[in-house]
N, C-alpha and C positions, 0 to 999 in steps of 0.2 A: 356463572350463566353470557350466552354470548347473545349479543343484537342477532336480528337476521334482516338482512335487506334483500325484498320478493324483488326481482329484478322479472315482469311478465311480461315476457314475449311471446309468441305462439313458438311450442320447442322447447319451453322449458320446465314442462311434466318432473322431470328428471332435481329440479332445484326443490321443487314442492315435496316431493316425493323426502326428499331428505329430511324435511322440515316435517312432515308428518309421521315422519318413523320415531324422531327424535324431538318431541315440540317442547320435551321441559329443559331441552339446553337451551333455550331461546326464551328475554323476556322482554324485549321489543320487537316489534316488526314494523319497518319503513317500508312502504313502497314506492317502488320507480316511481309510478303517474304521481306521486303525491311529492316526491323527490324532485321533480320538472316543473309538477305547479306550483309548490311555494316552497325552494329551496330553505328559502333562510326557517323557518317553522318545522322545518323536517332537521337541518344543523343542529340547531338546537335542541330539539328531543335526543339527537343521539348524545350531543356533546351534555347534557344534562346527564343522559344515561350513562355515562360513562366516568363523571367527572375531569374531564378535559375544559379546560376555562375558556371563556365566551372571547378571551384577547384574541385565538386564532381562525375565529368564525368566517371575516376578513376573508384571510390565506385560502380557506375551506372551499368559499364559495368563488372566489378569483379560479380556484383549482377544477371546479365542475363545469365551469364556461369549457374548456377544454375536452377535447376528441381524445379520454385516455387510450382506446382502443387504436385510434388512429387509424379509422378505417378499415379496419379489421373483418368487419360486420356489415360494410357494404357506410354510405354516404348517413354524416350525422340526420336523423329528426326525418330518415327518411326507413322505412321500415323494406327489408330484402324480401322480392318477390319468389314465393317458395311454392312449385308444383303442386298439384294437389296428388299426384302419383308419392312424391319424397312425403309426403304428411301421409297418407295410407302405409309406408314404407314405416314411420315414425310411429303414428298408432300400434300398427302389428308387432314391432318391437317393444313397445309401451306395454303392449299385452302377452308378450313372450316371458317377459321380468316379472309378470304379477303385481304390476303396478298396481294401485287403487285404480278401480275402475271411474271414481270419478273424473279422473284427469283424463284430460284429452288434451290433443295439442290447440284444440278451439275453444277452450273452457275463456270464456267471457269472466272482465275484469269483475262485475259483480257478482258471478259465481266464485273466482277466483277469493275474493276477500272472504264470502261466505266461506268458503271451505275452510280459508287460514282461522279468523278468528271463533269457527266452530271448535277447532281445536286446543287454541287460547284456551275457549274457555271451560273447557274437560279439563285440564290443569289441576 
């Protein structure tokens, strides 16, 4: 069983599709927004789940302060601007791939969590 880190940003419907196809492979869900809001709590959940000694927690929390993507997706803390045309192309591609129709590029956080939590409860 693998923990599942949900990185919910516009355009991550493909990641969620993977989870929805095999929810039994994952037995812990950590939402990115929760990790940002309370890093210590979410790291503790992950460490306890994976039996990682808590003595490594300070190093993990320090590592979270760094931009591991080195600006690949834009400046940290700022969402990139994606044009409506690009969103339309992404939505068309999701449809072409026959992705679960509940998944869209504009899925709200509440809807996202509801979808994932519903799948977890189906296990």
